[in-house]
PDB file of N, CA, C and O in Angstrom, chain B, residues numbered from 101:
ATOM      1  N   MET B 101      14.019  13.199   0.356  1.00  0.00           N
ATOM      2  CA  MET B 101      13.450  12.410   1.439  1.00  0.00           C
ATOM      3  C   MET B 101      12.033  12.878   1.720  1.00  0.00           C
ATOM      4  O   MET B 101      11.652  13.984   1.336  1.00  0.00           O
ATOM      5  N   PHE B 102      11.277  12.066   2.369  1.00  0.00           N
ATOM      6  CA  PHE B 102       9.876  12.301   2.674  1.00  0.00           C
ATOM      7  C   PHE B 102       9.705  13.436   3.668  1.00  0.00           C
ATOM      8  O   PHE B 102      10.429  13.511   4.661  1.00  0.00           O
ATOM      9  N   GLN B 103       8.748  14.322   3.403  1.00  0.00           N
ATOM     10  CA  GLN B 103       8.442  15.423   4.312  1.00  0.00           C
ATOM     11  C   GLN B 103       7.291  15.018   5.226  1.00  0.00           C
ATOM     12  O   GLN B 103       6.273  14.514   4.752  1.00  0.00           O
ATOM     13  N   PHE B 104       7.439  15.228   6.507  1.00  0.00           N
ATOM     14  CA  PHE B 104       6.414  14.847   7.470  1.00  0.00           C
ATOM     15  C   PHE B 104       5.430  15.990   7.646  1.00  0.00           C
ATOM     16  O   PHE B 104       5.824  17.103   7.992  1.00  0.00           O
ATOM     17  N   GLY B 105       4.149  15.722   7.409  1.00  0.00           N
ATOM     18  CA  GLY B 105       3.137  16.759   7.532  1.00  0.00           C
ATOM     19  C   GLY B 105       1.914  16.240   8.254  1.00  0.00           C
ATOM     20  O   GLY B 105       1.756  16.461   9.455  1.00  0.00           O
ATOM     21  N   THR B 106       1.047  15.552   7.530  1.00  0.00           N
ATOM     22  CA  THR B 106      -0.197  15.056   8.112  1.00  0.00           C
ATOM     23  C   THR B 106       0.067  13.848   9.004  1.00  0.00           C
ATOM     24  O   THR B 106       1.144  13.253   8.975  1.00  0.00           O
ATOM     25  N   SER B 107      -0.937  13.504   9.791  1.00  0.00           N
ATOM     26  CA  SER B 107      -0.783  12.337  10.665  1.00  0.00           C
ATOM     27  C   SER B 107      -0.605  11.067   9.841  1.00  0.00           C
ATOM     28  O   SER B 107       0.112  10.160  10.263  1.00  0.00           O
ATOM     29  N   ASN B 108      -1.253  10.983   8.657  1.00  0.00           N
ATOM     30  CA  ASN B 108      -1.068   9.808   7.795  1.00  0.00           C
ATOM     31  C   ASN B 108       0.380   9.700   7.345  1.00  0.00           C
ATOM     32  O   ASN B 108       0.949   8.609   7.313  1.00  0.00           O
ATOM     33  N   GLU B 109       0.966  10.823   7.002  1.00  0.00           N
ATOM     34  CA  GLU B 109       2.364  10.828   6.580  1.00  0.00           C
ATOM     35  C   GLU B 109       3.276  10.423   7.733  1.00  0.00           C
ATOM     36  O   GLU B 109       4.268   9.723   7.526  1.00  0.00           O
ATOM     37  N   LYS B 110       2.948  10.855   8.931  1.00  0.00           N
ATOM     38  CA  LYS B 110       3.745  10.486  10.092  1.00  0.00           C
ATOM     39  C   LYS B 110       3.657   8.988  10.359  1.00  0.00           C
ATOM     40  O   LYS B 110       4.640   8.361  10.754  1.00  0.00           O
ATOM     41  N   GLN B 111       2.469   8.417  10.142  1.00  0.00           N
ATOM     42  CA  GLN B 111       2.317   6.977  10.335  1.00  0.00           C
ATOM     43  C   GLN B 111       3.119   6.208   9.297  1.00  0.00           C
ATOM     44  O   GLN B 111       3.758   5.207   9.617  1.00  0.00           O
ATOM     45  N   VAL B 112       3.085   6.672   8.062  1.00  0.00           N
ATOM     46  CA  VAL B 112       3.877   6.036   7.009  1.00  0.00           C
ATOM     47  C   VAL B 112       5.352   6.108   7.370  1.00  0.00           C
ATOM     48  O   VAL B 112       6.079   5.125   7.230  1.00  0.00           O
ATOM     49  N   ALA B 113       5.791   7.264   7.832  1.00  0.00           N
ATOM     50  CA  ALA B 113       7.193   7.430   8.204  1.00  0.00           C
ATOM     51  C   ALA B 113       7.572   6.456   9.312  1.00  0.00           C
ATOM     52  O   ALA B 113       8.618   5.810   9.247  1.00  0.00           O
ATOM     53  N   LEU B 114       6.737   6.355  10.307  1.00  0.00           N
ATOM     54  CA  LEU B 114       7.029   5.481  11.439  1.00  0.00           C
ATOM     55  C   LEU B 114       7.034   4.011  11.027  1.00  0.00           C
ATOM     56  O   LEU B 114       7.937   3.267  11.408  1.00  0.00           O
ATOM     57  N   LEU B 115       6.041   3.587  10.256  1.00  0.00           N
ATOM     58  CA  LEU B 115       5.891   2.174   9.926  1.00  0.00           C
ATOM     59  C   LEU B 115       6.782   1.702   8.787  1.00  0.00           C
ATOM     60  O   LEU B 115       7.100   0.516   8.704  1.00  0.00           O
ATOM     61  N   ILE B 116       7.187   2.606   7.916  1.00  0.00           N
ATOM     62  CA  ILE B 116       7.953   2.185   6.735  1.00  0.00           C
ATOM     63  C   ILE B 116       9.335   2.809   6.698  1.00  0.00           C
ATOM     64  O   ILE B 116      10.334   2.091   6.669  1.00  0.00           O
ATOM     65  N   PHE B 117       9.412   4.128   6.699  1.00  0.00           N
ATOM     66  CA  PHE B 117      10.703   4.776   6.517  1.00  0.00           C
ATOM     67  C   PHE B 117      11.644   4.556   7.695  1.00  0.00           C
ATOM     68  O   PHE B 117      12.859   4.483   7.508  1.00  0.00           O
ATOM     69  N   GLU B 118      11.108   4.453   8.886  1.00  0.00           N
ATOM     70  CA  GLU B 118      11.949   4.271  10.063  1.00  0.00           C
ATOM     71  C   GLU B 118      12.181   2.802  10.404  1.00  0.00           C
ATOM     72  O   GLU B 118      12.912   2.492  11.345  1.00  0.00           O
ATOM     73  N   ASP B 119      11.564   1.896   9.645  1.00  0.00           N
ATOM     74  CA  ASP B 119      11.756   0.459   9.846  1.00  0.00           C
ATOM     75  C   ASP B 119      13.026   0.038   9.109  1.00  0.00           C
ATOM     76  O   ASP B 119      13.096   0.140   7.885  1.00  0.00           O
ATOM     77  N   THR B 120      14.008  -0.424   9.835  1.00  0.00           N
ATOM     78  CA  THR B 120      15.304  -0.769   9.242  1.00  0.00           C
ATOM     79  C   THR B 120      15.224  -1.963   8.289  1.00  0.00           C
ATOM     80  O   THR B 120      16.152  -2.191   7.513  1.00  0.00           O
ATOM     81  N   GLU B 121      14.132  -2.726   8.335  1.00  0.00           N
ATOM     82  CA  GLU B 121      13.982  -3.880   7.442  1.00  0.00           C
ATOM     83  C   GLU B 121      13.254  -3.528   6.150  1.00  0.00           C
ATOM     84  O   GLU B 121      13.117  -4.372   5.265  1.00  0.00           O
ATOM     85  N   MET B 122      12.790  -2.294   6.036  1.00  0.00           N
ATOM     86  CA  MET B 122      12.100  -1.860   4.815  1.00  0.00           C
ATOM     87  C   MET B 122      13.108  -1.124   3.930  1.00  0.00           C
ATOM     88  O   MET B 122      14.003  -0.441   4.429  1.00  0.00           O
ATOM     89  N   TYR B 123      12.954  -1.269   2.630  1.00  0.00           N
ATOM     90  CA  TYR B 123      13.902  -0.676   1.691  1.00  0.00           C
ATOM     91  C   TYR B 123      13.389   0.595   1.028  1.00  0.00           C
ATOM     92  O   TYR B 123      14.141   1.270   0.325  1.00  0.00           O
ATOM     93  N   GLU B 124      12.116   0.932   1.241  1.00  0.00           N
ATOM     94  CA  GLU B 124      11.529   2.093   0.595  1.00  0.00           C
ATOM     95  C   GLU B 124      11.994   3.375   1.275  1.00  0.00           C
ATOM     96  O   GLU B 124      11.987   3.488   2.501  1.00  0.00           O
ATOM     97  N   ASP B 125      12.401   4.346   0.442  1.00  0.00           N
ATOM     98  CA  ASP B 125      12.906   5.623   0.957  1.00  0.00           C
ATOM     99  C   ASP B 125      12.025   6.796   0.585  1.00  0.00           C
ATOM    100  O   ASP B 125      12.291   7.925   0.998  1.00  0.00           O
ATOM    101  N   SER B 126      10.963   6.546  -0.202  1.00  0.00           N
ATOM    102  CA  SER B 126      10.092   7.637  -0.634  1.00  0.00           C
ATOM    103  C   SER B 126       8.693   7.084  -0.887  1.00  0.00           C
ATOM    104  O   SER B 126       8.495   5.872  -0.969  1.00  0.00           O
ATOM    105  N   MET B 127       7.729   7.993  -1.008  1.00  0.00           N
ATOM    106  CA  MET B 127       6.370   7.560  -1.333  1.00  0.00           C
ATOM    107  C   MET B 127       6.342   6.919  -2.714  1.00  0.00           C
ATOM    108  O   MET B 127       5.586   5.973  -2.937  1.00  0.00           O
ATOM    109  N   ASP B 128       7.147   7.414  -3.637  1.00  0.00           N
ATOM    110  CA  ASP B 128       7.214   6.790  -4.968  1.00  0.00           C
ATOM    111  C   ASP B 128       7.648   5.336  -4.855  1.00  0.00           C
ATOM    112  O   ASP B 128       7.108   4.473  -5.547  1.00  0.00           O
ATOM    113  N   ASP B 129       8.619   5.054  -3.989  1.00  0.00           N
ATOM    114  CA  ASP B 129       9.071   3.674  -3.766  1.00  0.00           C
ATOM    115  C   ASP B 129       7.935   2.808  -3.229  1.00  0.00           C
ATOM    116  O   ASP B 129       7.765   1.662  -3.644  1.00  0.00           O
ATOM    117  N   ILE B 130       7.167   3.367  -2.310  1.00  0.00           N
ATOM    118  CA  ILE B 130       6.049   2.620  -1.721  1.00  0.00           C
ATOM    119  C   ILE B 130       5.001   2.328  -2.793  1.00  0.00           C
ATOM    120  O   ILE B 130       4.529   1.198  -2.911  1.00  0.00           O
ATOM    121  N   VAL B 131       4.642   3.338  -3.565  1.00  0.00           N
ATOM    122  CA  VAL B 131       3.639   3.160  -4.614  1.00  0.00           C
ATOM    123  C   VAL B 131       4.104   2.114  -5.625  1.00  0.00           C
ATOM    124  O   VAL B 131       3.309   1.276  -6.053  1.00  0.00           O
ATOM    125  N   LYS B 132       5.365   2.151  -6.008  1.00  0.00           N
ATOM    126  CA  LYS B 132       5.901   1.158  -6.955  1.00  0.00           C
ATOM    127  C   LYS B 132       5.804  -0.250  -6.388  1.00  0.00           C
ATOM    128  O   LYS B 132       5.405  -1.179  -7.090  1.00  0.00           O
ATOM    129  N   ARG B 133       6.168  -0.412  -5.121  1.00  0.00           N
ATOM    130  CA  ARG B 133       6.140  -1.747  -4.520  1.00  0.00           C
ATOM    131  C   ARG B 133       4.718  -2.273  -4.379  1.00  0.00           C
ATOM    132  O   ARG B 133       4.452  -3.431  -4.705  1.00  0.00           O
ATOM    133  N   ILE B 134       3.801  -1.439  -3.900  1.00  0.00           N
ATOM    134  CA  ILE B 134       2.416  -1.862  -3.739  1.00  0.00           C
ATOM    135  C   ILE B 134       1.781  -2.117  -5.102  1.00  0.00           C
ATOM    136  O   ILE B 134       1.040  -3.087  -5.266  1.00  0.00           O
ATOM    137  N   SER B 135       2.061  -1.262  -6.079  1.00  0.00           N
ATOM    138  CA  SER B 135       1.532  -1.460  -7.432  1.00  0.00           C
ATOM    139  C   SER B 135       1.995  -2.788  -8.005  1.00  0.00           C
ATOM    140  O   SER B 135       1.212  -3.511  -8.620  1.00  0.00           O
ATOM    141  N   SER B 136       3.248  -3.104  -7.806  1.00  0.00           N
ATOM    142  CA  SER B 136       3.793  -4.372  -8.282  1.00  0.00           C
ATOM    143  C   SER B 136       3.076  -5.551  -7.627  1.00  0.00           C
ATOM    144  O   SER B 136       2.747  -6.532  -8.295  1.00  0.00           O
ATOM    145  N   THR B 137       2.842  -5.456  -6.351  1.00  0.00           N
ATOM    146  CA  THR B 137       2.137  -6.517  -5.626  1.00  0.00           C
ATOM    147  C   THR B 137       0.723  -6.681  -6.159  1.00  0.00           C
ATOM    148  O   THR B 137       0.260  -7.802  -6.367  1.00  0.00           O
ATOM    149  N   PHE B 138       0.031  -5.555  -6.382  1.00  0.00           N
ATOM    150  CA  PHE B 138      -1.355  -5.612  -6.830  1.00  0.00           C
ATOM    151  C   PHE B 138      -1.495  -6.005  -8.295  1.00  0.00           C
ATOM    152  O   PHE B 138      -2.607  -6.279  -8.745  1.00  0.00           O
ATOM    153  N   LYS B 139      -0.411  -6.040  -9.045  1.00  0.00           N
ATOM    154  CA  LYS B 139      -0.455  -6.525 -10.426  1.00  0.00           C
ATOM    155  C   LYS B 139      -0.386  -8.051 -10.485  1.00  0.00           C
ATOM    156  O   LYS B 139      -0.631  -8.645 -11.535  1.00  0.00           O
ATOM    157  N   ASP B 140      -0.058  -8.673  -9.377  1.00  0.00           N
ATOM    158  CA  ASP B 140       0.054 -10.129  -9.305  1.00  0.00           C
ATOM    159  C   ASP B 140      -1.347 -10.722  -9.134  1.00  0.00           C
ATOM    160  O   ASP B 140      -1.918 -10.671  -8.045  1.00  0.00           O
ATOM    161  N   GLU B 141      -1.899 -11.286 -10.214  1.00  0.00           N
ATOM    162  CA  GLU B 141      -3.259 -11.832 -10.178  1.00  0.00           C
ATOM    163  C   GLU B 141      -3.397 -12.982  -9.179  1.00  0.00           C
ATOM    164  O   GLU B 141      -4.454 -13.141  -8.568  1.00  0.00           O
ATOM    165  N   GLN B 142      -2.356 -13.772  -9.009  1.00  0.00           N
ATOM    166  CA  GLN B 142      -2.411 -14.859  -8.034  1.00  0.00           C
ATOM    167  C   GLN B 142      -2.574 -14.288  -6.621  1.00  0.00           C
ATOM    168  O   GLN B 142      -3.363 -14.801  -5.828  1.00  0.00           O
ATOM    169  N   TYR B 143      -1.838 -13.245  -6.316  1.00  0.00           N
ATOM    170  CA  TYR B 143      -1.963 -12.592  -5.007  1.00  0.00           C
ATOM    171  C   TYR B 143      -3.384 -12.066  -4.809  1.00  0.00           C
ATOM    172  O   TYR B 143      -3.986 -12.281  -3.757  1.00  0.00           O
ATOM    173  N   LEU B 144      -3.923 -11.373  -5.828  1.00  0.00           N
ATOM    174  CA  LEU B 144      -5.261 -10.813  -5.714  1.00  0.00           C
ATOM    175  C   LEU B 144      -6.316 -11.904  -5.542  1.00  0.00           C
ATOM    176  O   LEU B 144      -7.275 -11.717  -4.793  1.00  0.00           O
ATOM    177  N   ARG B 145      -6.157 -13.033  -6.219  1.00  0.00           N
ATOM    178  CA  ARG B 145      -7.099 -14.157  -6.039  1.00  0.00           C
ATOM    179  C   ARG B 145      -7.036 -14.692  -4.617  1.00  0.00           C
ATOM    180  O   ARG B 145      -8.066 -15.008  -4.022  1.00  0.00           O
ATOM    181  N   ARG B 146      -5.828 -14.794  -4.072  1.00  0.00           N
ATOM    182  CA  ARG B 146      -5.691 -15.290  -2.698  1.00  0.00           C
ATOM    183  C   ARG B 146      -6.319 -14.333  -1.695  1.00  0.00           C
ATOM    184  O   ARG B 146      -6.985 -14.768  -0.756  1.00  0.00           O
ATOM    185  N   VAL B 147      -6.113 -13.041  -1.885  1.00  0.00           N
ATOM    186  CA  VAL B 147      -6.719 -12.046  -0.997  1.00  0.00           C
ATOM    187  C   VAL B 147      -8.241 -12.088  -1.138  1.00  0.00           C
ATOM    188  O   VAL B 147      -8.965 -12.064  -0.143  1.00  0.00           O
ATOM    189  N   SER B 148      -8.713 -12.149  -2.367  1.00  0.00           N
ATOM    190  CA  SER B 148     -10.148 -12.140  -2.629  1.00  0.00           C
ATOM    191  C   SER B 148     -10.841 -13.353  -2.009  1.00  0.00           C
ATOM    192  O   SER B 148     -11.970 -13.249  -1.529  1.00  0.00           O
ATOM    193  N   GLY B 149     -10.169 -14.497  -2.021  1.00  0.00           N
ATOM    194  CA  GLY B 149     -10.763 -15.728  -1.492  1.00  0.00           C
ATOM    195  C   GLY B 149     -10.511 -15.972  -0.021  1.00  0.00           C
ATOM    196  O   GLY B 149     -10.938 -16.995   0.514  1.00  0.00           O
ATOM    197  N   SER B 150      -9.833 -15.065   0.639  1.00  0.00           N
ATOM    198  CA  SER B 150      -9.486 -15.250   2.042  1.00  0.00           C
ATOM    199  C   SER B 150     -10.724 -15.266   2.934  1.00  0.00           C
ATOM    200  O   SER B 150     -11.661 -14.498   2.715  1.00  0.00           O
ATOM    201  N   ARG B 151     -10.727 -16.137   3.933  1.00  0.00           N
ATOM    202  CA  ARG B 151     -11.822 -16.178   4.909  1.00  0.00           C
ATOM    203  C   ARG B 151     -11.796 -14.949   5.810  1.00  0.00           C
ATOM    204  O   ARG B 151     -12.816 -14.603   6.406  1.00  0.00           O
ATOM    205  N   GLN B 152     -10.654 -14.291   5.918  1.00  0.00           N
ATOM    206  CA  GLN B 152     -10.549 -13.100   6.758  1.00  0.00           C
ATOM    207  C   GLN B 152     -10.937 -11.824   6.018  1.00  0.00           C
ATOM    208  O   GLN B 152     -10.918 -10.744   6.608  1.00  0.00           O
ATOM    209  N   ARG B 153     -11.280 -11.928   4.766  1.00  0.00           N
ATOM    210  CA  ARG B 153     -11.643 -10.747   3.987  1.00  0.00           C
ATOM    211  C   ARG B 153     -12.956 -10.184   4.517  1.00  0.00           C
ATOM    212  O   ARG B 153     -13.942 -10.910   4.644  1.00  0.00           O
ATOM    213  N   TRP B 154     -12.967  -8.905   4.824  1.00  0.00           N
ATOM    214  CA  TRP B 154     -14.161  -8.294   5.400  1.00  0.00           C
ATOM    215  C   TRP B 154     -14.768  -7.203   4.531  1.00  0.00           C
ATOM    216  O   TRP B 154     -15.734  -6.555   4.934  1.00  0.00           O
ATOM    217  N   VAL B 155     -14.213  -6.994   3.347  1.00  0.00           N
ATOM    218  CA  VAL B 155     -14.761  -6.030   2.393  1.00  0.00           C
ATOM    219  C   VAL B 155     -15.228  -6.816   1.177  1.00  0.00           C
ATOM    220  O   VAL B 155     -14.471  -7.601   0.605  1.00  0.00           O
ATOM    221  N   ASP B 156     -16.477  -6.598   0.786  1.00  0.00           N
ATOM    222  CA  ASP B 156     -17.051  -7.376  -0.314  1.00  0.00           C
ATOM    223  C   ASP B 156     -16.892  -6.738  -1.686  1.00  0.00           C
ATOM    224  O   ASP B 156     -17.313  -7.326  -2.682  1.00  0.00           O
ATOM    225  N   ASP B 157     -16.303  -5.566  -1.765  1.00  0.00           N
ATOM    226  CA  ASP B 157     -16.120  -4.897  -3.055  1.00  0.00           C
ATOM    227  C   ASP B 157     -15.130  -5.669  -3.917  1.00  0.00           C
ATOM    228  O   ASP B 157     -14.382  -6.518  -3.431  1.00  0.00           O
ATOM    229  N   ASP B 158     -15.144  -5.354  -5.211  1.00  0.00           N
ATOM    230  CA  ASP B 158     -14.227  -5.973  -6.162  1.00  0.00           C
ATOM    231  C   ASP B 158     -12.781  -5.717  -5.746  1.00  0.00           C
ATOM    232  O   ASP B 158     -12.407  -4.579  -5.462  1.00  0.00           O
ATOM    233  N   ILE B 159     -11.980  -6.759  -5.710  1.00  0.00           N
ATOM    234  CA  ILE B 159     -10.597  -6.661  -5.228  1.00  0.00           C
ATOM    235  C   ILE B 159      -9.774  -5.719  -6.102  1.00  0.00           C
ATOM    236  O   ILE B 159      -8.873  -5.045  -5.601  1.00  0.00           O
ATOM    237  N   HIS B 160     -10.068  -5.663  -7.391  1.00  0.00           N
ATOM    238  CA  HIS B 160      -9.327  -4.759  -8.278  1.00  0.00           C
ATOM    239  C   HIS B 160      -9.653  -3.294  -7.970  1.00  0.00           C
ATOM    240  O   HIS B 160      -8.774  -2.434  -8.027  1.00  0.00           O
ATOM    241  N   GLU B 161     -10.914  -3.016  -7.645  1.00  0.00           N
ATOM    242  CA  GLU B 161     -11.301  -1.654  -7.265  1.00  0.00           C
ATOM    243  C   GLU B 161     -10.648  -1.258  -5.942  1.00  0.00           C
ATOM    244  O   GLU B 161     -10.215  -0.118  -5.775  1.00  0.00           O
ATOM    245  N   ILE B 162     -10.580  -2.194  -5.012  1.00  0.00           N
ATOM    246  CA  ILE B 162      -9.936  -1.931  -3.724  1.00  0.00           C
ATOM    247  C   ILE B 162      -8.454  -1.617  -3.936  1.00  0.00           C
ATOM    248  O   ILE B 162      -7.934  -0.642  -3.393  1.00  0.00           O
ATOM    249  N   ALA B 163      -7.785  -2.445  -4.722  1.00  0.00           N
ATOM    250  CA  ALA B 163      -6.354  -2.249  -4.988  1.00  0.00           C
ATOM    251  C   ALA B 163      -6.122  -0.901  -5.666  1.00  0.00           C
ATOM    252  O   ALA B 163      -5.193  -0.176  -5.308  1.00  0.00           O
ATOM    253  N   SER B 164      -6.955  -0.569  -6.632  1.00  0.00           N
ATOM    254  CA  SER B 164      -6.835   0.713  -7.328  1.00  0.00           C
ATOM    255  C   SER B 164      -7.048   1.880  -6.368  1.00  0.00           C
ATOM    256  O   SER B 164      -6.345   2.887  -6.446  1.00  0.00           O
ATOM    257  N   GLY B 165      -8.007   1.746  -5.471  1.00  0.00           N
ATOM    258  CA  GLY B 165      -8.263   2.793  -4.483  1.00  0.00           C
ATOM    259  C   GLY B 165      -7.091   2.992  -3.539  1.00  0.00           C
ATOM    260  O   GLY B 165      -6.758   4.123  -3.185  1.00  0.00           O
ATOM    261  N   ILE B 166      -6.467   1.904  -3.133  1.00  0.00           N
ATOM    262  CA  ILE B 166      -5.302   1.991  -2.242  1.00  0.00           C
ATOM    263  C   ILE B 166      -4.160   2.720  -2.945  1.00  0.00           C
ATOM    264  O   ILE B 166      -3.523   3.598  -2.363  1.00  0.00           O
ATOM    265  N   ILE B 167      -3.909   2.351  -4.197  1.00  0.00           N
ATOM    266  CA  ILE B 167      -2.840   3.009  -4.970  1.00  0.00           C
ATOM    267  C   ILE B 167      -3.138   4.493  -5.132  1.00  0.00           C
ATOM    268  O   ILE B 167      -2.247   5.325  -4.957  1.00  0.00           O
ATOM    269  N   SER B 168      -4.373   4.832  -5.461  1.00  0.00           N
ATOM    270  CA  SER B 168      -4.755   6.243  -5.621  1.00  0.00           C
ATOM    271  C   SER B 168      -4.537   7.013  -4.328  1.00  0.00           C
ATOM    272  O   SER B 168      -4.027   8.134  -4.344  1.00  0.00           O
ATOM    273  N   TYR B 169      -4.923   6.413  -3.214  1.00  0.00           N
ATOM    274  CA  TYR B 169      -4.748   7.063  -1.911  1.00  0.00           C
ATOM    275  C   TYR B 169      -3.272   7.292  -1.607  1.00  0.00           C
ATOM    276  O   TYR B 169      -2.885   8.379  -1.177  1.00  0.00           O
ATOM    277  N   LEU B 170      -2.450   6.273  -1.831  1.00  0.00           N
ATOM    278  CA  LEU B 170      -1.024   6.406  -1.534  1.00  0.00           C
ATOM    279  C   LEU B 170      -0.361   7.477  -2.402  1.00  0.00           C
ATOM    280  O   LEU B 170       0.545   8.175  -1.947  1.00  0.00           O
ATOM    281  N   LYS B 171      -0.810   7.603  -3.642  1.00  0.00           N
ATOM    282  CA  LYS B 171      -0.236   8.619  -4.536  1.00  0.00           C
ATOM    283  C   LYS B 171      -0.517  10.036  -4.041  1.00  0.00           C
ATOM    284  O   LYS B 171       0.224  10.967  -4.356  1.00  0.00           O
ATOM    285  N   LYS B 172      -1.595  10.197  -3.262  1.00  0.00           N
ATOM    286  CA  LYS B 172      -1.953  11.518  -2.746  1.00  0.00           C
ATOM    287  C   LYS B 172      -1.162  11.909  -1.509  1.00  0.00           C
ATOM    288  O   LYS B 172      -1.127  13.083  -1.139  1.00  0.00           O
ATOM    289  N   LEU B 173      -0.532  10.941  -0.870  1.00  0.00           N
ATOM    290  CA  LEU B 173       0.234  11.253   0.347  1.00  0.00           C
ATOM    291  C   LEU B 173       1.541  11.943   0.013  1.00  0.00           C
ATOM    292  O   LEU B 173       2.310  12.278   0.913  1.00  0.00           O
TER     293      LEU B 173
END
């Protein structure tokens, strides 16, 4: 099970692990699910074209950065 340490880890625990509607039980589970989502090119095109998008960087670089960050938690 996930060990609680940093404030980021505590937030992940609160928002994901303690949510009864979420199925992820570990950081590996979270990384797998997010990675799967970010491999969907249709999803990435929709995010990239969104009017609410406020970051102008390449969507693939953003997705890769998010995955890298989550792997470090």
